C-alpha positions as a Markdown table, in Angstrom:
| # | Residue | x | y | z |
|---|---|---|---|---|
| 1 | Met | -3.7 | 10.6 | -34.1 |
| 2 | Arg | -2.9 | 14.1 | -35.5 |
| 3 | Asp | -4.7 | 15.7 | -32.5 |
| 4 | Asp | -2.6 | 14.0 | -29.9 |
| 5 | Gly | 0.3 | 16.5 | -30.0 |
| 6 | Pro | -1.8 | 19.6 | -29.6 |
| 7 | Thr | -4.0 | 17.9 | -27.0 |
| 8 | Leu | -0.9 | 17.0 | -25.0 |
| 9 | Val | 0.4 | 20.5 | -25.2 |
| 10 | Arg | -2.9 | 22.0 | -24.0 |
| 11 | Gln | -3.1 | 19.5 | -21.1 |
| 12 | Val | 0.5 | 20.3 | -20.0 |
| 13 | Thr | -0.1 | 24.1 | -20.3 |
| 14 | Arg | -3.3 | 23.8 | -18.3 |
| 15 | Asn | -1.6 | 21.8 | -15.6 |
| 16 | Ala | 1.3 | 24.2 | -15.5 |
| 17 | Trp | -1.1 | 27.1 | -15.0 |
| 18 | Leu | -3.0 | 25.3 | -12.3 |
| 19 | Val | 0.3 | 24.5 | -10.4 |
| 20 | Leu | 1.4 | 28.2 | -10.8 |
| 21 | Phe | -1.9 | 29.5 | -9.4 |
| 22 | Ala | -1.8 | 27.0 | -6.6 |
| 23 | Cys | 1.7 | 28.0 | -5.6 |
| 24 | Ala | 0.8 | 31.7 | -5.8 |
| 25 | Gly | -2.3 | 31.0 | -3.7 |
| 26 | Phe | -0.3 | 29.4 | -0.8 |
| 27 | Val | 2.2 | 32.3 | -0.9 |
| 28 | Val | -0.7 | 34.7 | -0.6 |
| 29 | Leu | -2.3 | 32.8 | 2.1 |
| 30 | Gly | 1.0 | 32.8 | 4.0 |
| 31 | His | 1.4 | 36.5 | 3.6 |
| 32 | Phe | -2.2 | 37.0 | 4.9 |
| 33 | Leu | -1.5 | 34.8 | 8.0 |
| 34 | Arg | 1.7 | 36.8 | 8.5 |
| 35 | Gln | -0.3 | 40.0 | 9.0 |
| 36 | Leu | -2.4 | 38.4 | 11.8 |
| 37 | Asp | 0.6 | 38.6 | 14.2 |
| 38 | Ile | -0.4 | 35.3 | 15.9 |
| 39 | Val | 2.1 | 33.4 | 18.1 |
| 40 | Val | 1.5 | 29.7 | 18.7 |
| 41 | Asn | 1.8 | 28.1 | 22.1 |
| 42 | Pro | 5.2 | 26.3 | 22.3 |
| 43 | Leu | 3.6 | 23.2 | 23.9 |
| 44 | Ala | 1.2 | 23.0 | 20.9 |
| 45 | Trp | 4.2 | 23.2 | 18.6 |
| 46 | Ser | 6.0 | 20.5 | 20.5 |
| 47 | Ser | 2.9 | 18.3 | 20.4 |
| 48 | Ala | 2.7 | 18.7 | 16.6 |
| 49 | Glu | 6.3 | 17.7 | 16.2 |
| 50 | Ile | 5.8 | 14.6 | 18.3 |
| 51 | Ile | 2.7 | 13.7 | 16.3 |
| 52 | Ser | 4.6 | 14.2 | 13.0 |
| 53 | Ala | 7.4 | 12.0 | 14.4 |
| 54 | Leu | 5.0 | 9.2 | 15.4 |
| 55 | Leu | 3.3 | 9.4 | 12.0 |
| 56 | Cys | 6.6 | 9.1 | 10.2 |
| 57 | Ile | 7.7 | 6.1 | 12.3 |
| 58 | Thr | 4.3 | 4.4 | 11.8 |
| 59 | Ile | 4.6 | 5.0 | 8.0 |
| 60 | Ala | 8.0 | 3.3 | 8.0 |
| 61 | Ala | 6.7 | 0.3 | 10.0 |
| 62 | Asn | 3.7 | -0.2 | 7.6 |
| 63 | Val | 5.9 | 0.2 | 4.6 |
| 64 | Leu | 8.2 | -2.6 | 5.9 |
| 65 | Val | 5.1 | -4.9 | 6.0 |
| 66 | Arg | 4.2 | -3.8 | 2.5 |
| 67 | Tyr | 7.8 | -4.4 | 1.2 |
| 68 | Tyr | 7.9 | -8.0 | 2.6 |
| 69 | Gly | 4.6 | -8.5 | 0.7 |
| 70 | Thr | 5.3 | -6.9 | -2.6 |
| 71 | Gly | 9.1 | -6.4 | -2.8 |
| 72 | Asn | 8.6 | -2.8 | -3.9 |
| 73 | Arg | 11.9 | -1.1 | -3.3 |
| 74 | Val | 10.7 | 2.5 | -4.1 |
| 75 | Ser | 8.2 | 2.3 | -1.3 |
| 76 | Leu | 10.8 | 0.8 | 1.0 |
| 77 | Leu | 13.2 | 3.7 | 0.2 |
| 78 | Leu | 10.6 | 6.3 | 0.8 |
| 79 | Gly | 9.2 | 4.6 | 3.9 |
| 80 | Leu | 12.5 | 4.3 | 5.6 |
| 81 | Thr | 13.2 | 7.9 | 4.7 |
| 82 | Phe | 10.2 | 8.8 | 6.8 |
| 83 | Ser | 11.7 | 6.9 | 9.7 |
| 84 | Ile | 14.8 | 9.1 | 9.6 |
| 85 | Thr | 12.5 | 12.2 | 9.1 |
| 86 | Gly | 10.6 | 11.1 | 12.3 |
| 87 | Leu | 13.8 | 11.0 | 14.3 |
| 88 | Ile | 14.7 | 14.4 | 13.0 |
| 89 | His | 11.3 | 15.7 | 14.1 |
| 90 | Leu | 12.0 | 14.4 | 17.6 |
| 91 | Gly | 15.4 | 16.1 | 17.6 |
| 92 | Ala | 13.7 | 19.3 | 16.3 |
| 93 | Ile | 12.0 | 19.7 | 19.7 |
| 94 | Phe | 15.3 | 20.2 | 21.5 |
| 95 | Glu | 16.5 | 22.6 | 18.9 |
| 96 | Phe | 13.2 | 24.5 | 19.1 |
| 97 | Tyr | 13.3 | 25.1 | 22.8 |
| 98 | His | 17.0 | 26.1 | 22.5 |
| 99 | Asp | 16.1 | 28.6 | 19.8 |
| 100 | Phe | 13.0 | 29.8 | 21.6 |
| 101 | Ala | 15.0 | 30.6 | 24.7 |
| 102 | Asn | 17.5 | 32.7 | 22.7 |
| 103 | Arg | 15.7 | 35.7 | 21.1 |
| 104 | Ser | 18.2 | 36.1 | 18.3 |
| 105 | Glu | 17.7 | 32.5 | 17.2 |
| 106 | Gln | 14.0 | 33.1 | 16.7 |
| 107 | Phe | 14.8 | 34.9 | 13.5 |
| 108 | Arg | 16.7 | 31.9 | 11.9 |
| 109 | Ile | 15.2 | 28.9 | 10.2 |
| 110 | Pro | 15.5 | 25.7 | 12.4 |
| 111 | Leu | 18.3 | 23.5 | 10.9 |
| 112 | Ser | 16.3 | 20.3 | 11.6 |
| 113 | Trp | 13.4 | 21.6 | 9.5 |
| 114 | Met | 15.7 | 22.3 | 6.5 |
| 115 | Val | 17.6 | 19.0 | 6.8 |
| 116 | Gly | 14.6 | 16.8 | 7.2 |
| 117 | Gln | 12.5 | 18.4 | 4.4 |
| 118 | Thr | 15.4 | 18.6 | 2.0 |
| 119 | Leu | 16.2 | 14.9 | 2.6 |
| 120 | Leu | 12.6 | 13.9 | 2.1 |
| 121 | Gly | 12.3 | 16.0 | -1.1 |
| 122 | Leu | 15.5 | 14.7 | -2.6 |
| 123 | Leu | 14.6 | 11.1 | -2.0 |
| 124 | Phe | 11.1 | 11.7 | -3.4 |
| 125 | Leu | 12.8 | 13.2 | -6.5 |
| 126 | Thr | 15.3 | 10.5 | -7.0 |
| 127 | Ala | 13.6 | 7.3 | -5.7 |
| 128 | Tyr | 12.8 | 5.7 | -9.0 |
| 129 | Ala | 16.3 | 6.6 | -10.4 |
| 130 | Ile | 17.9 | 5.0 | -7.3 |
| 131 | Asp | 15.8 | 1.9 | -7.7 |
| 132 | Lys | 16.9 | 1.5 | -11.3 |
| 133 | Ser | 20.6 | 2.4 | -11.1 |
| 134 | Leu | 21.8 | 0.9 | -7.9 |
| 135 | Pro | 22.7 | -2.8 | -7.6 |
| 136 | Trp | 20.5 | -4.5 | -5.0 |
| 137 | Pro | 21.1 | -7.6 | -2.8 |
| 138 | Arg | 18.7 | -10.5 | -3.4 |
| 139 | Glu | 17.7 | -11.0 | 0.3 |
| 140 | Pro | 15.1 | -8.5 | 1.8 |
| 141 | Arg | 17.3 | -7.8 | 4.8 |
| 142 | Gly | 20.2 | -6.8 | 2.5 |
| 143 | Asn | 17.8 | -4.4 | 0.7 |
| 144 | Ile | 16.7 | -2.8 | 3.9 |
| 145 | Leu | 20.4 | -2.3 | 5.1 |
| 146 | Ala | 21.3 | -0.9 | 1.6 |
| 147 | Val | 18.3 | 1.5 | 1.7 |
| 148 | Leu | 19.2 | 2.6 | 5.3 |
| 149 | Ala | 22.8 | 3.2 | 4.4 |
| 150 | Thr | 21.7 | 5.3 | 1.4 |
| 151 | Ile | 19.4 | 7.4 | 3.5 |
| 152 | Val | 21.8 | 7.9 | 6.3 |
| 153 | Ala | 24.6 | 8.9 | 3.9 |
| 154 | Thr | 22.3 | 11.3 | 2.1 |
| 155 | Ser | 21.2 | 12.9 | 5.4 |
| 156 | Cys | 24.8 | 13.3 | 6.5 |
| 157 | Leu | 25.7 | 15.0 | 3.3 |
| 158 | Ile | 22.7 | 17.4 | 3.5 |
| 159 | Thr | 23.6 | 18.2 | 7.1 |
| 160 | Ile | 27.2 | 18.9 | 6.1 |
| 161 | Val | 26.2 | 21.2 | 3.3 |
| 162 | Tyr | 24.0 | 23.2 | 5.7 |
| 163 | Leu | 26.7 | 23.3 | 8.4 |
| 164 | Ile | 29.2 | 24.8 | 5.9 |
| 165 | Phe | 27.5 | 28.1 | 6.3 |
| 166 | Pro | 28.6 | 30.1 | 9.4 |
| 167 | Ser | 25.1 | 30.3 | 10.8 |
| 168 | Lys | 21.6 | 28.9 | 10.2 |
| 169 | Pro | 19.5 | 30.2 | 7.3 |
| 170 | Pro | 18.3 | 33.7 | 8.3 |
| 171 | Ile | 14.8 | 35.1 | 8.5 |
| 172 | Asn | 14.3 | 38.6 | 7.2 |
| 173 | Pro | 11.1 | 39.9 | 8.7 |
| 174 | Asn | 11.0 | 43.0 | 6.6 |
| 175 | Ser | 11.5 | 41.2 | 3.3 |
| 176 | Ala | 8.8 | 40.2 | 0.8 |
| 177 | Val | 9.9 | 36.7 | 1.3 |
| 178 | Pro | 11.3 | 36.4 | 4.8 |
| 179 | Arg | 12.4 | 32.8 | 4.6 |
| 180 | Val | 14.0 | 32.6 | 1.1 |
| 181 | Trp | 15.7 | 29.3 | 2.0 |
| 182 | Asp | 12.3 | 27.6 | 2.2 |
| 183 | Leu | 11.9 | 28.0 | -1.6 |
| 184 | Leu | 14.6 | 25.4 | -2.1 |
| 185 | Pro | 12.7 | 22.5 | -0.6 |
| 186 | Ala | 9.6 | 23.8 | -2.3 |
| 187 | Val | 11.2 | 23.6 | -5.7 |
| 188 | Ile | 12.5 | 20.1 | -4.9 |
| 189 | Phe | 9.1 | 18.9 | -3.9 |
| 190 | Leu | 7.4 | 20.4 | -7.0 |
| 191 | Ala | 10.0 | 18.7 | -9.2 |
| 192 | Ala | 9.5 | 15.4 | -7.3 |
| 193 | Ala | 5.7 | 15.7 | -7.8 |
| 194 | Phe | 6.3 | 16.0 | -11.6 |
| 195 | Val | 8.7 | 13.1 | -11.7 |
| 196 | Leu | 6.4 | 10.9 | -9.6 |
| 197 | Asn | 3.4 | 11.7 | -11.7 |
| 198 | Arg | 5.3 | 10.8 | -14.9 |
| 199 | Ala | 7.0 | 7.6 | -13.4 |
| 200 | Gly | 3.7 | 6.1 | -12.1 |
| 201 | Asp | 2.1 | 3.3 | -14.1 |
| 202 | Gly | -1.6 | 2.2 | -14.4 |
| 203 | Asp | -1.6 | -0.5 | -11.7 |
| 204 | Arg | -0.3 | 1.7 | -8.9 |
| 205 | Leu | -1.5 | 1.0 | -5.4 |
| 206 | Ala | -2.7 | 3.7 | -2.9 |
| 207 | Phe | 0.7 | 4.4 | -1.6 |
| 208 | Asp | 2.1 | 5.1 | -5.1 |
| 209 | Ala | -1.0 | 7.1 | -6.1 |
| 210 | Val | -0.8 | 9.6 | -3.2 |
| 211 | Leu | 2.9 | 10.3 | -3.5 |
| 212 | Val | 2.2 | 13.1 | -5.9 |
| 213 | Ala | -0.3 | 14.6 | -3.5 |
| 214 | Val | 2.1 | 14.3 | -0.6 |
| 215 | Ala | 4.9 | 15.9 | -2.6 |
| 216 | Gly | 2.5 | 18.7 | -3.5 |
| 217 | Leu | 1.4 | 19.3 | 0.1 |
| 218 | Asn | 5.0 | 19.5 | 1.2 |
| 219 | Ala | 5.7 | 22.0 | -1.5 |
| 220 | Ala | 2.7 | 24.0 | -0.3 |
| 221 | Ala | 4.0 | 23.9 | 3.3 |
| 222 | His | 7.3 | 25.4 | 2.3 |
| 223 | Leu | 5.7 | 28.0 | 0.1 |
| 224 | Met | 3.6 | 29.1 | 3.1 |
| 225 | Ser | 6.5 | 29.0 | 5.5 |
| 226 | Ser | 8.5 | 31.2 | 3.2 |
| 227 | Gln | 6.2 | 34.0 | 4.5 |
| 228 | Ser | 7.1 | 33.3 | 8.2 |
| 229 | Ala | 8.7 | 36.3 | 10.0 |
| 230 | Arg | 9.7 | 34.4 | 13.1 |
| 231 | Leu | 9.3 | 31.1 | 15.0 |
| 232 | Leu | 5.8 | 30.1 | 16.0 |
| 233 | Asp | 3.9 | 32.7 | 13.9 |
| 234 | Ala | 0.9 | 31.8 | 11.9 |
| 235 | Pro | 2.5 | 30.9 | 8.5 |
| 236 | Ala | 5.0 | 28.6 | 10.3 |
| 237 | Ala | 2.1 | 26.9 | 12.2 |
| 238 | Gly | 0.1 | 26.5 | 8.9 |
| 239 | Ala | 3.1 | 24.9 | 7.3 |
| 240 | Glu | 3.5 | 22.6 | 10.1 |
| 241 | Leu | -0.2 | 21.7 | 9.9 |
| 242 | Ile | 0.0 | 21.0 | 6.1 |
| 243 | Asn | 3.1 | 18.9 | 6.7 |
| 244 | Thr | 1.4 | 16.7 | 9.3 |
| 245 | Ile | -1.7 | 16.4 | 7.0 |
| 246 | Ser | 0.6 | 15.0 | 4.3 |
| 247 | Tyr | 1.9 | 12.4 | 6.7 |
| 248 | Met | -1.6 | 11.4 | 7.6 |
| 249 | Val | -2.6 | 11.0 | 3.9 |
| 250 | Leu | 0.4 | 8.8 | 3.2 |
| 251 | Leu | -0.2 | 6.7 | 6.4 |
| 252 | Gly | -3.8 | 6.2 | 5.4 |
| 253 | Ala | -2.8 | 5.0 | 1.9 |
| 254 | Thr | -0.3 | 2.6 | 3.4 |
| 255 | Leu | -2.9 | 1.1 | 5.7 |
| 256 | Leu | -5.2 | 0.7 | 2.7 |
| 257 | Asp | -2.5 | -1.0 | 0.8 |
| 258 | Asn | -1.7 | -3.4 | 3.7 |
| 259 | Thr | -5.4 | -4.2 | 4.1 |
| 260 | His | -5.6 | -5.1 | 0.4 |
| 261 | Leu | -2.4 | -7.1 | 0.7 |
| 262 | Phe | -3.6 | -9.1 | 3.7 |
| 263 | His | -6.8 | -9.8 | 1.8 |
| 264 | Gln | -4.8 | -11.1 | -1.2 |
| 265 | Val | -2.7 | -13.3 | 1.1 |
| 266 | Arg | -5.8 | -14.8 | 2.7 |
| 267 | Ile | -7.3 | -15.5 | -0.7 |
| 268 | Leu | -4.2 | -17.1 | -1.9 |
| 269 | Ala | -3.8 | -19.2 | 1.2 |
| 270 | Ile | -7.2 | -20.8 | 0.7 |
| 271 | Ser | -7.4 | -20.9 | -3.1 |
| 272 | Asp | -6.0 | -23.3 | -5.7 |
| 273 | Ser | -3.6 | -21.4 | -7.8 |
| 274 | Leu | -4.6 | -23.2 | -11.1 |
| 275 | Thr | -8.3 | -23.4 | -10.9 |
| 276 | Gly | -9.2 | -20.8 | -8.4 |
| 277 | Leu | -11.3 | -23.2 | -6.4 |
| 278 | Ala | -10.9 | -23.7 | -2.7 |
| 279 | Asn | -7.7 | -25.7 | -1.9 |
| 280 | Tyr | -7.2 | -28.6 | 0.4 |
| 281 | Arg | -6.7 | -26.4 | 3.5 |
| 282 | Arg | -10.0 | -24.6 | 2.9 |
| 283 | Leu | -11.8 | -27.8 | 2.2 |
| 284 | Ile | -10.7 | -29.4 | 5.4 |
| 285 | Asp | -11.6 | -26.4 | 7.5 |
| 286 | Val | -15.2 | -26.3 | 5.9 |
| 287 | Leu | -15.7 | -30.0 | 6.4 |
| 288 | Gln | -14.6 | -29.9 | 10.0 |
| 289 | Asn | -16.9 | -27.0 | 10.7 |
| 290 | Glu | -19.8 | -28.9 | 9.1 |
| 291 | Leu | -19.0 | -32.1 | 11.0 |
| 292 | Glu | -19.1 | -30.1 | 14.3 |
| 293 | Arg | -22.3 | -28.4 | 13.3 |
| 294 | Ser | -24.0 | -31.7 | 12.2 |
| 295 | Gly | -22.9 | -33.2 | 15.6 |
| 296 | Arg | -24.7 | -30.5 | 17.4 |
| 297 | Thr | -27.9 | -30.3 | 15.2 |
| 298 | Asn | -28.0 | -33.8 | 13.8 |
| 299 | Arg | -28.6 | -32.3 | 10.4 |
| 300 | Ala | -27.1 | -34.1 | 7.4 |
| 301 | Phe | -25.0 | -32.7 | 4.7 |
| 302 | Ser | -23.9 | -34.3 | 1.4 |
| 303 | Ile | -20.5 | -34.4 | -0.4 |
| 304 | Leu | -20.0 | -35.0 | -4.1 |
| 305 | Leu | -16.6 | -36.3 | -5.3 |
| 306 | Met | -15.8 | -35.9 | -9.0 |
| 307 | Asp | -12.9 | -37.4 | -10.9 |
| 308 | Leu | -12.1 | -36.1 | -14.4 |
| 309 | Asp | -11.8 | -39.3 | -16.5 |
| 310 | Gly | -9.1 | -39.4 | -19.2 |
| 311 | Leu | -7.1 | -36.5 | -17.9 |
| 312 | Lys | -3.8 | -38.5 | -18.3 |
| 313 | Leu | -4.7 | -39.3 | -21.9 |
| 314 | Ile | -5.3 | -35.5 | -22.5 |
| 315 | Asn | -1.9 | -34.7 | -20.9 |
| 316 | Asp | -0.1 | -37.4 | -23.0 |
| 317 | Lys | -1.8 | -36.6 | -26.3 |
| 318 | His | -2.2 | -32.9 | -26.2 |
| 319 | Gly | 0.3 | -31.7 | -23.5 |
| 320 | His | -0.1 | -30.7 | -19.9 |
| 321 | Leu | -1.2 | -27.1 | -20.8 |
| 322 | Thr | -4.3 | -28.5 | -22.5 |
| 323 | Gly | -4.9 | -30.7 | -19.4 |
| 324 | Ser | -4.7 | -27.7 | -17.2 |
| 325 | Arg | -7.2 | -25.9 | -19.4 |
| 326 | Ala | -9.5 | -28.9 | -19.1 |
| 327 | Leu | -9.2 | -28.7 | -15.3 |
| 328 | Cys | -9.9 | -25.0 | -15.4 |
| 329 | Arg | -13.0 | -25.6 | -17.6 |
| 330 | Val | -14.5 | -28.1 | -15.1 |
| 331 | Ala | -13.6 | -25.6 | -12.3 |
| 332 | Gly | -15.6 | -22.9 | -14.0 |
| 333 | Ile | -18.6 | -25.1 | -14.5 |
| 334 | Leu | -18.5 | -26.1 | -10.8 |
| 335 | Arg | -18.5 | -22.5 | -9.8 |
| 336 | Leu | -21.4 | -21.7 | -12.0 |
| 337 | Asn | -23.5 | -24.6 | -10.7 |
| 338 | Cys | -22.7 | -24.2 | -7.0 |
| 339 | Arg | -24.8 | -22.1 | -4.6 |
| 340 | Ser | -23.3 | -19.4 | -2.3 |
| 341 | Ile | -23.6 | -21.9 | 0.6 |
| 342 | Asp | -21.6 | -24.6 | -1.3 |
| 343 | Thr | -17.9 | -25.0 | -1.4 |
| 344 | Ala | -16.2 | -26.2 | -4.6 |
| 345 | Ala | -12.6 | -27.3 | -4.0 |
| 346 | Arg | -9.8 | -29.2 | -5.7 |
| 347 | Tyr | -8.9 | -32.2 | -3.6 |
| 348 | Gly | -5.5 | -33.4 | -4.9 |
| 349 | Gly | -6.1 | -34.5 | -8.5 |
| 350 | Asp | -9.8 | -34.7 | -8.1 |
| 351 | Phe | -12.4 | -32.0 | -7.7 |
| 352 | Leu | -14.7 | -32.1 | -4.6 |
| 353 | Cys | -17.9 | -30.1 | -4.5 |
| 354 | Phe | -19.4 | -29.7 | -1.0 |
| 355 | Arg | -23.0 | -28.7 | -0.6 |
| 356 | Gln | -25.3 | -28.4 | 2.3 |
| 357 | Asp | -28.5 | -30.4 | 2.2 |
| 358 | Asp | -31.5 | -31.3 | 4.3 |
| 359 | Gly | -30.9 | -35.1 | 4.1 |
| 360 | Lys | -32.0 | -35.6 | 0.5 |
| 361 | Phe | -28.4 | -35.9 | -0.6 |
| 362 | Val | -28.9 | -38.9 | -2.9 |
| 363 | Ala | -31.3 | -36.9 | -5.1 |
| 364 | Ala | -29.1 | -33.9 | -5.1 |
| 365 | Ile | -26.1 | -36.0 | -6.1 |
| 366 | Ala | -28.0 | -37.6 | -9.0 |
| 367 | Arg | -29.2 | -34.2 | -10.3 |
| 368 | Ser | -25.7 | -32.7 | -10.0 |
| 369 | Cys | -24.0 | -35.6 | -11.8 |
| 370 | Ala | -26.5 | -35.6 | -14.6 |
| 371 | Leu | -26.0 | -31.8 | -15.0 |
| 372 | Trp | -22.2 | -31.8 | -14.9 |
| 373 | Arg | -22.0 | -34.8 | -17.2 |
| 374 | Arg | -23.9 | -33.0 | -19.9 |
| 375 | Arg | -21.9 | -29.7 | -19.5 |
| 376 | Ile | -18.4 | -31.0 | -19.0 |
| 377 | Cys | -18.0 | -33.9 | -21.5 |
| 378 | His | -19.8 | -36.7 | -23.3 |
| 379 | Arg | -18.3 | -39.4 | -21.1 |
| 380 | Pro | -19.8 | -39.8 | -17.6 |
| 381 | Ala | -17.6 | -38.6 | -14.8 |
| 382 | Gly | -16.8 | -41.0 | -11.9 |
| 383 | Asn | -18.4 | -39.9 | -8.7 |
| 384 | Lys | -19.3 | -41.1 | -5.2 |
| 385 | Gly | -21.3 | -39.6 | -2.4 |
| 386 | Ser | -20.8 | -39.6 | 1.4 |
| 387 | Arg | -23.2 | -38.6 | 4.1 |
| 388 | Arg | -22.7 | -37.2 | 7.6 |
| 389 | Pro | -23.6 | -38.1 | 10.4 |
| 390 | Ala | -23.3 | -41.7 | 9.1 |
| 391 | Gly | -20.0 | -41.1 | 7.3 |
| 392 | Gly | -17.8 | -40.3 | 10.3 |
| 393 | Arg | -16.9 | -37.8 | 13.0 |
| 394 | Ala | -13.8 | -36.3 | 11.3 |
| 395 | His | -12.8 | -35.5 | 7.8 |
| 396 | Ser | -10.4 | -38.5 | 7.5 |
| 397 | Glu | -13.2 | -40.9 | 8.6 |
| 398 | Leu | -15.6 | -39.2 | 6.2 |
| 399 | Phe | -13.4 | -39.8 | 3.1 |
| 400 | Gly | -12.4 | -43.3 | 4.3 |
| 401 | Gly | -16.0 | -44.3 | 4.7 |
| 402 | Gly | -17.3 | -42.6 | 1.6 |
């Protein structure tokens, strides 16, 4: 325990030096690109803005799906911020062509770039604080409207602050740092990366895990663009490329989260919440498929129904929690003794174990009953078997004739 303090100090110092060297590296890279005197095609720049806008809007749409599945307001706040940022990217195209046509405006930082990136950086920095401090409605739609109102109000305030100045932030081509104003969003994103790294917990999903990387990439983009001497030069193009890559990384993480979420929903939809066995819905689907298959191939299959005797006595004497544990114990034994082609399910208050067979279902039932009687309890469990095709043509006839 005594070494925890010095170890933590060394780790923080090492990380600080790594961040410092990374920032210096992007500034040096931007300075090197500045010397190349390359001018990017305006159509390519417009295409990059459109791609960034579409990525931002797609992120927002996927985050809405994630929010309805998890209720995470931080992801909702940041996701809807990307929707506003996407609209700003689309508006930046018109500002870009206006500035490109006017030669004097080519030496000023686009206002849309500063507003959109400052908005994104500030909400990255304050997302967790906003989530904890503001009162939130209970309904999801109310939360969405509250988040949108917060984002729109913040973007309006940032725009007003920039419009207070008589002209757009200038670019000084002969200065060591031509675009000094780009250092402001860079500092905000670096602080956001630090806050997000500290605020994260151990069970973060992919979206939460990559937020630090996204904030770092945006900080790198602004550090590189601080070396841009005019519109469409190499440092500005590199910054735009890094910015787009950060959106792609976040979109990929959001898609991974939604895939994981859909898988969880599917498992929950076909599983019993107490025992983890297949539920009634899954059981009926499996039985119907086997009935149809047996009707085509005339191949029999067997079903074993098991009733846990004395469960009511357990509940009355020891409580329902103990009864639930008894059910879970039986469920675990069923899973251990079922093959991969079998389906163990909870059918109401009873367990039902479905297993495929080649017509020798009577012997299979006898062996299964003897095994489970020994492993579950000393008292024999009630059971009955049913066979298809003789049992019926639908699951209701199968149970009724069993």
